[in-house]
N, C-alpha and C positions, 0 to 999 in steps of 0.2 A: 504494500500500500504506500501511498505517498507520504513523504516526510512532513511532520507537523512543525509549525513555528514560522517566524518571519524570516524572509531572506533579504539580503541587501539588494539594492537596485541593480548592481552589477551581476550578482548571482542570479537574480530573476531574469535579466536580459540574456545571460548565458544559457539558462535553462530554456528560455523561449526560443532562442536560435537553434538549440539542439532539437527541441521538440518539433520545430518547423521543418528542419532538415529531415528528421526521421519521418514525419507525417507525409512530406512530399515525395519521399523516395521509397517508402515501404508500405505494404498493405497491412495496416496495423489498426487495432481498435483503440478508442480513446482510453479505455481502462489500461491496456498494455502500455500505451504511450505515457500515461500517468505514472505507472510503476517504473518505467525505464528512466523517466526524467526526474522523478521525485517531487512532482507537483500534483495537486488534486485534479480529479477529472473535471470538476467545475471550472478550474483555471484553464485546462486544456480546451474545454468547450468554448469558453469565453474567447481565447486566442483564435481558435478556428473561425468563430463567427465574426469577431471584430476585425481581424486581420485579413479575412477573405481567403483563408488557406484552401478551402474546398474548391474555389474557383481557380486558384493558382494550380492546384493539383490537376485539374481537368485541362488546363492550358499549356502545361509544360510537357515536353517529350519525356517518356518514362525513363529512358536510359540514354547514356552517351552514345551507345551503339546505334540506337534508333535515329538519333540526330545525325550521326555520321552517314548512315545509310541514306537518309533523306538528301543530304548534301551531295553524296556520290550520284544519286539518281538525277538530281538537278544538273550536275556536270555532264552525265551521259546524255540527257535530253538536249542540252545546249550543243554538245558535240554532234548529235544526230541532226539537229536543226541546221547547223553550219554545213554538214555533209550534203544536205538536200538542196543547197543553193546551186545555181547554174555553174558550169565549168568556168573557171577564171574568177569566180566570186566566192569560192569556198574558203573564206577566211573570216575571222571575227571582225565585226565593225567595232567602233570605239566602245559602245555600250556593252556589247557581248564580251569583249576582251576585259572590260572593267568588272563585269559580273563574274567571269571565269577567275580572274585574279582574286577577287573578294572571296569566292567559294574556296579556292585553293588555300588562301591564307587562313580562313576560318577552320578548315579541315586540319591544317598543320598545327594550329594552336590547340585544337581540341585533342588531336592525337598525341600531342606531347605534354598536355596538361596533366599534372598529377595532384590537382587540388582536392579540396574536401569532398565535392560531389563524386569524384572518381573513387576516393577512398570509401565513401558511403556505399557506392555501387558494389565495390569488391567485397566489403564486409557483409553487405546484405546477401549477396550471392553465396558467400561462404557459410553464413548462418543457415540459409535455406538448404544448402547442401548437407550440412551436419544434421539439421532437423529431421531429414528424411529417415535417418538411421538411429539417431540418439537424441531424443527430445531433451533429456536432462542436461546433457553436455551442451546442446545448442543454447539452452538458457544461460549457462555459465559463459559460453563464448560470446553470446549477445551482450552480456554485461561488460566483458572485456573489450568488445568492439566499441560499445558506447563510451567507455573510458578513453579508448584510443582516439575516437573522434573528438571528444571534449578536449583532449590534449592538443590535437591538430588545430582546433578552433582557437585555442588560446595562443597558438603560435609557439 
């Protein structure tokens, strides 16, 4: 159950950021989120409502891989569009070249980024993998993963 007592403003903000990160990246109940972050279910519910987390969750790609896949699809479509131009004009115009350059840059950044969302993705996948065969161990690993993510958030 959630920890009782007052938290400092910084502690509360840290817990809110962690809760938001977990909420947006995992399929988790408010009760589980409350237990993992150490705040009450009422507080979790308040944050979800007031901060619009449910809407955010619907609007963000679920994983880094899905986002990369989408960008690669856009690049492939752009390439096919250019190939269909008449002979002698099969090159990117300024806007197409700019779009291609932007997509390639975004892909490179995301592929090499090892930030907190990437860490959360890996930890989530690992806990799900363990949960299939050992629920008790998955709970312990989940707590360790949360501690590691908190450590990464603090820098």
